[in-house]
Structures are given as C-alpha cells and as structure tokens.
C-alpha positions in Angstrom: 0.0 0.0 0.0 2.8 2.4 0.8 4.2 1.9 -2.7 1.0 3.5 -4.2 1.8 6.9 -2.5 5.6 7.0 -2.9 6.8 10.0 -4.8 8.5 9.6 -8.1 12.3 10.4 -7.6 12.3 12.4 -10.8 9.5 14.7 -9.5 11.0 15.2 -6.1 14.1 16.8 -7.6 12.2 19.1 -10.0 11.6 22.7 -9.0 7.8 22.3 -9.4 7.7 19.9 -6.4 8.9 22.5 -4.0 6.5 25.0 -2.3 6.6 28.3 -4.1 7.9 31.5 -2.5 5.3 34.2 -1.8 5.5 37.8 -0.6 2.8 39.9 1.1 2.6 43.6 0.1 0.1 46.1 1.7 -0.5 49.6 0.5 0.0 52.2 3.2 -2.9 54.3 1.9 -6.4 53.3 2.9 -9.9 53.9 1.6 -12.4 53.9 4.5 -10.0 51.8 6.6 -9.4 49.2 3.9 -5.9 48.7 2.5 -5.2 47.2 -0.8 -3.0 44.1 -0.5 -1.4 41.6 -2.8 0.3 38.3 -2.6 3.2 38.2 -5.1 4.9 35.1 -6.5 7.8 34.7 -8.9 6.1 32.3 -11.3 3.2 29.9 -11.4 3.9 26.6 -9.8 1.9 23.8 -11.6 2.3 21.5 -8.6 0.6 23.8 -6.0 -2.4 26.1 -6.1 -3.7 28.6 -3.5 -6.9 27.5 -1.8 -7.4 30.1 1.0 -6.2 33.3 2.7 -6.9 33.6 6.4 -6.1 36.3 9.0 -6.2 36.3 12.8 -8.5 38.6 14.8 -8.6 41.8 14.6 -8.0 41.7 10.8 -10.5 40.8 8.1 -10.0 40.3 4.4 -12.3 40.9 1.4 -12.3 39.9 -2.2 -11.1 42.2 -5.0 -14.6 42.2 -6.5 -18.1 41.2 -5.3 -18.9 37.5 -5.2 -21.9 35.9 -6.8 -22.3 33.4 -3.9 -25.3 33.8 -1.8 -24.9 34.1 2.0 -27.2 34.4 4.9 -24.9 36.9 6.6 -25.7 40.6 6.2 -23.2 43.4 6.7 -23.7 47.1 7.3 -22.7 49.3 4.3 -19.8 50.8 6.3 -18.3 47.3 6.9 -18.1 46.5 3.2 -14.8 46.9 1.2 -14.4 49.7 -1.4 -15.7 47.3 -4.1 -18.7 46.3 -1.9 -17.4 42.8 -1.0 -18.0 41.3 2.4 -15.3 41.0 5.1 -14.3 37.5 6.3 -11.6 36.0 8.5 -10.9 33.4 5.8 -11.4 33.7 2.0 -11.6 30.8 -0.4 -9.5 31.9 -3.4 -11.4 31.4 -6.6 -10.3 34.5 -8.6 -7.3 34.6 -11.0 -3.8 35.7 -10.5 -2.8 38.9 -12.5 0.4 39.2 -14.4 2.5 42.0 -12.8 5.8 41.7 -14.6 7.3 39.2 -17.0 8.2 36.8 -14.2 5.8 37.8 -11.3 2.1 37.4 -10.7 0.0 38.9 -8.0 -3.3 38.1 -6.3 -5.1 41.2 -5.0 -7.5 41.6 -2.1 -8.4 44.1 0.6 -7.5 44.0 4.3 -8.8 46.0 7.3 -8.1 46.1 11.0 -11.0 46.1 13.4 -11.1 46.9 17.1 -9.5 49.6 19.1 -6.6 51.3 17.2 -5.2 53.1 20.2 -3.5 50.1 21.7 -1.2 49.2 18.7 -2.0 51.6 15.8 1.1 50.3 13.9 1.2 46.5 13.5 2.3 43.8 11.1 -0.3 41.7 9.3 0.2 37.9 9.4 -1.7 35.9 6.9 -1.9 32.1 6.5 -2.1 30.7 3.0 -3.6 27.3 2.4 -1.9 25.5 -0.5 -2.9 22.2 -2.1 -0.6 19.9 -3.9 -1.8 18.6 -7.3 0.3 15.5 -7.3 -0.5 12.4 -5.2 -0.9 12.2 -2.2 -2.7 15.6 -2.5 -1.1 17.1 0.6 -2.1 20.4 2.0 0.5 23.0 3.1 0.1 26.1 5.2 2.4 29.0 4.6 2.7 32.0 7.0 3.4 35.5 5.6 4.1 38.7 7.5 3.8 42.2 6.1 5.9 45.3 6.9 4.8 47.5 9.8 1.6 49.3 8.7 -0.2 52.3 10.4 -3.8 51.1 10.5 -5.3 54.4 11.6 -7.5 56.0 9.0 -5.8 58.7 7.0 -6.3 62.2 8.3 -7.3 64.4 5.4 -5.9 67.9 5.6 -7.7 70.8 4.2 -6.3 71.7 0.8 -5.3 75.4 0.6 -4.1 76.4 -2.9 -0.8 78.2 -3.1 -1.0 81.9 -3.0 -4.3 82.1 -1.2 -4.8 83.0 2.4 -5.8 80.4 4.8 -9.0 80.8 6.8 -7.0 81.4 10.0 -5.3 84.4 8.5 -8.6 85.8 7.1 
C-alpha cells in the first residue's frame, strides 16, 4: 500500500515539487479603513495552487470584486470593502492571479483592521495561505506570511489650501 503513495524520484528533484515562495505587500494608503493588499509570487507553480487566505483577529480580508455566492450573513454598508465585497476571516480563493511583470504574478485583495486602534496603531499583518498539492498524495500545506509595519489608523485628510491664497485662520 505504501508503494502507491511513494513519490517519483524524478519529480522530487524538480523545482515544481517545492513549495513556491510568496511575498505579502500592503499599501500604506487606505480607503475607508481598507488597505489594498497583494500576494506576489515569482512564477506559477503547476504543482501547487492557493486555496485560501486567512487572517487572525482583529483583521478581516475581502475579495477584490463582489462574489456571486449567496450568503445568509448581512453586513452594514460601512463594513463592506471599497468594491462592496463582504469582510471575512478566511477567503476561499477562486479568482485569478494577475500578471505583474514578465516573471511575477499577484493576487489582489483588501484587508482591514477592526477593534481599538489606540493600543497598537502600527502593526504587522500575518496571513496564512492554504496551499494544495496537485500530485499524489494531495497534501495540503500552510504558509505564513508577514507584512511590513503598517499604520492602521484611518488617514487624516488635511484641508487643501491652494498656493498663493490666504488660509481661513489668516482671514
């Protein structure tokens, strides 16, 4: 029975058999508290595919476009992402990778931090990627990614005063 699931030695030495390398990139700018994020990979790995993206509390993630799936959960309009997709702790990935450069691809999504921001307004995001292996024995692999330090407070919009005009305080 063990012989049925033994790996082919030719495949184990090939680069496609290894888990691909991913990088997490998050935009410092936000829209309504939502930051654009992307998972970047060097090239497609035909041996593995990305099944899910999950985040720990207090973070939530959202799809890059609304889903056609029906759900019994309802969300307030202020909780929805900029593209009106619903926030979740774990997303099943069923949207396509986009070609970024000649040798890199990216998978876009949105991320938001909930809860009190006065405790740790600057924090790293840790996501867990669920990968599935195409070849037998169909193993599942979890990969942890961490972002750079991000300021999760909403941007403070300053009043725009054109050059050469007096400000209201000088009035």
